[in-house]
N, C-alpha and C positions, 0 to 999 in steps of 0.2 A: 504494500500500500504506500503510495507516494505521500510526500509531505502535505500537499493540498488535500488529498483524499483523507488523510488521517485527521487533519484539522476539521474537515467537514464531519467526519465520523464523531469526533469529540463534541462538536457543536450539536449534532443531531442527538447524541446521547443525552446531553444536558437538557435539550428541548423536550425530549420525550420522557424524561424522568430518570431517577437514580438507578432504577432496575436495569436500565439499558447499558450501564457501564460495566456490567460483569463480563468476564472472559467467556468466549472469545471476543475479538474486537467488534464494535457495533456494526451491524449491516448498514451499508450506505445506499446501494442501488436496489431498486425493486426487482423481484424475481419474475422471470418469464417462465411460465409452466409449459414444458415441451409436450405435455400430454393433453393440452387444451384442444378443443375442437378446431380452432383456426389453424394451429400448427399441423394437426393431423391432415386437414384438408389441403394445406399447401404441399405436404409430402405426397398426397394422392395425386395432385395436379402435376407435380414434377415427375412422378413415375409414369404418368400418362403422356409426358412430353409437352405439357401445356405450360411452358415456361413463362409466357407473357402474362397469362392469368395468374400464375403463381406469384409473379413479381407484384402484381396489384394486391393480392391477398396478404402479402407480407407486410403491408402497411398496418394490418391488424395483427397478424400472427407474431410479429417480432416485438410487439409491445407488451409490457407486463400487465396482466389483468388478474382480477380476483379469482380465487379458486373457491368454488361454492360447495358447501356441505348442506344437503337438503333432506337427508333421510337417515335412517338407522340401519341401512343394509350392512351385512356382515363385513367387518373389516374397516368400517368408516374411521375409527380412531387410529388404526394402523396407517391408513392412508394419510391422515393428517400428520402423524408423526414422521412418515416418510417424506412428505412434502417439505415440512419445515426443516428437517434435518438436511435434506439436499440443498435447500436454499441457503441456510446458514453456513453450511460447509463451503459454499461458493461465495460467501461474503455478501449474500443478498437477503433482502427482507421480503418475505411472502405476505400477500394480502389474502386473508380468508374471509369469506362471507358465510355467516351462519344463518340458516333459513329453515327452521323446523318448528316454529312456535305452534302450539295447538290452534286449530281453526285458521290456519294460515291463509292469507289472501281473501278471507271472508267469502268463500265459495266462488272466487274469480278464476281466471285462467290458470293460476298457480296454486289452487286449493290443495290442502293436505296438511302435513305437519304431524307432530306427535299426537297419539290418541289420548293421552292423559297427561296431567301435570307431572305426575311422578316419572313417567317415561321421559318427559322433556328434561327434568332435572338430572336424571341418570345420563342422558345423552350429553348434556353440557358438561357434567362432571367427567365423563370419559374423554371428551375433547380437551378439557383443561389439563387433565393428567397427561394426555398425549403431547401437549405443548410445554410441559415442564422442562425447564433448563434451556429453552430455545426462545428465539425472538420471532414475533409475528405481529402483524397489524390486523385486528379483527373487526369486521363490520358486523354488528349484532342486529339481526332480524329486520331487514328492510321492510318498511311499511307497517310494522307491528304496532307502534305507538300511533302513527297517523290514522290507521284504520280504526283503532279503538276510539280515537277522538271523534271520528266521523260517525260513530254510533252503530257500527255493524255488529257489535256484540251487546248482549244484555249486561246489566249492571254487575252481576256476579262474575260473568266471564271476563268482563273488562278488568275487574279487580284482580282476578286470577292471572290474567295476562301481564299486568304491570308488576305483580309480585314475582312472576317467573322471570321477567326481564331483569328485575333487580337482583334476583338470585344469580342469573347468568353473569351480570356485570361483576358482582362480588366474587364469584367463583373464578372467572377468567382473570380479573385484575390481581388476584392473589398470586398469580404466576409473574415473577418480576420482569420477564422479557416480553410480556404481552401488553400491547396498547389496545384498549377497547373503545370503539366508537359506536354509540347507540344511535340507531337510525332515527332521523327527525323529519323525513319527507322532503319537501321542496317548497320554494317560495310561492308557487302557484296553488298550494293546497290549503294550509291552515295559517292564519295570522300567528306570529311568534307568541304573542301574549296568550293565545288560546291553547297552544300545544305545550308551552313551557311547564305548566303544572303537572301534566301527565308524564313528561320526560323526567321531571324531578322525582316523581313517585317511582318511576321505572329505573332509577339509579343513575341518571345522566350526570349528576354532579359528583358521583364517585368514579365514573368512567374517565378515560383520558379526554373524551369529548363526544361529539356527535357527527354523524354523516349526513350529507345532503345530496339530493338529486339522483339517488340510485335508480337506474333504469328510466330516468326521465330526461327531458330535453331543455330545461331552463338554462339560460345563459350563465356563464361563469360569473359575470358581474352581478346578475340578479341574486345568485347564490351567496356571493360575498356580502352583499348588503343584508340579506336575510340572516346569514350566519352570524354577522356581527351584532345584529339586533337580538338574536336568540342567545348569543353568548352573554350579553349583558344581563339577561334574565336567568342565566344558569351559572352564576358565579365565575364568569370569565372563561368558561370552557373553550377549548380549541375545537376545530372541526376539519373535516376533509370533504372534498367535492368530487362527485362523479362527473367527469368530463368526457366520458366515452362516446356519447352521441349528441353532444350539444353544440356542435360546430355551426349549425344553422338555426339554433334556437328552437323554441317549442313549435309544434305543428298547429295549424289553424283549428279553432274550436277545442283546443286542449286535447286533441287525439293523442293517445299514448301507446296504443298497441300497433307496433310496426308501422308507424306513420311514414308516408313517402316523403322524399325530399329532404331527409335529415342527413347530417354529415358527422364524421368523426370529429371529436373535439381535441382540445389540447392534450399533447402526449403526457402520460403519467410522469409525475415527478414529486419529490419531497422538498424541492427547492422552489417555494412559491413566492418568496419575497414579501409575504404577508405574515405578520407576527401571530395572528390567530389561526391561520390556515396551515395545517400540518402537511397537506398533500393534495394534489390534483390526481385522482386515481381513475382507472377504468374498472369500476366495480361491476357494472353490467358488462358482460363480455360481448363486444360488438359482433354482430353476425348471428347471435343466438336469438331465436324467436321470442317475442313477448307473449305469444299465444296463437291459437288457431283462429285468428280474427279476420281472415280475408282469404281470397282465392290463392291457393297454393301455400299458405302459411302453415308451418308445422306446429305442433304443441309447444308450449312454453319450455324454453331451455334447449330445444333441439336446434341444430345447425341449419341456417337458412341462407344458402349460397347467394340467391338473387338479392336478398336484402343486404347481405354483407358487402356485395359489390356496389350496391347503390350508396352505401355509407362512405365509400371511398371516392365517390363522385365520378366513377368510371362508367 
């Protein structure tokens, strides 16, 4: 590690908390998952001799994006351990998105999640154990708090959800190398003053901070303004912004499911130049479908080649 890289590593460690100073040296750059759907698709194109198309898709495949954990299938904790070990061994910081809250997505395209509160707590505990002694940036449950605030759950289920999120925050933050960001939606959804109380109940002030714009298209500037307003209501907490598909801003009429005409946003980085913004990240993996919401669109999370290409502007 060169002198400038070492200096950045030390600054990053200080910014993200004392737990990030433990050996080995703090990860500086974000981790690119070679097993992601975009890299696999590029390799498929190259094997088929479609080098021109592969070069276009590398605009997505070569960028670090979040690795999602969405179920309790056999080996999920081992997978997490393997990912973070590989990343840290390479001096990289992996971004993990945890998405398994009960009644997930309120019967939307990504419906599912753990069947019981106990199952969810066990799932989180297993992942926290898998991350022990390693460094990772964790995005906790996209849309879980905003969905609860919009009233898609009854009073009892809302209370249970916020309690489960608080449990997850505390369980994950107990691991010194893990920085947790509780998802807070985006500036086009809830006013900051409306969602802040629920975020507090869900443990946001004990997390490293909160995440914004996951799988949405709001501009970076709009998210920065919203994040700074929300930070003032959450004891000065820091935040990260999903810039994966916000290069052209939001779609007309607020359409969010594979809207046409969107573009890749700013490349992922931990160097934002903003004292409250810890990173611009690609949390939603570009090219993966939002849901089967139009002609030819596959189910949520599946690779959608035509949409991936449209995001590159090609």
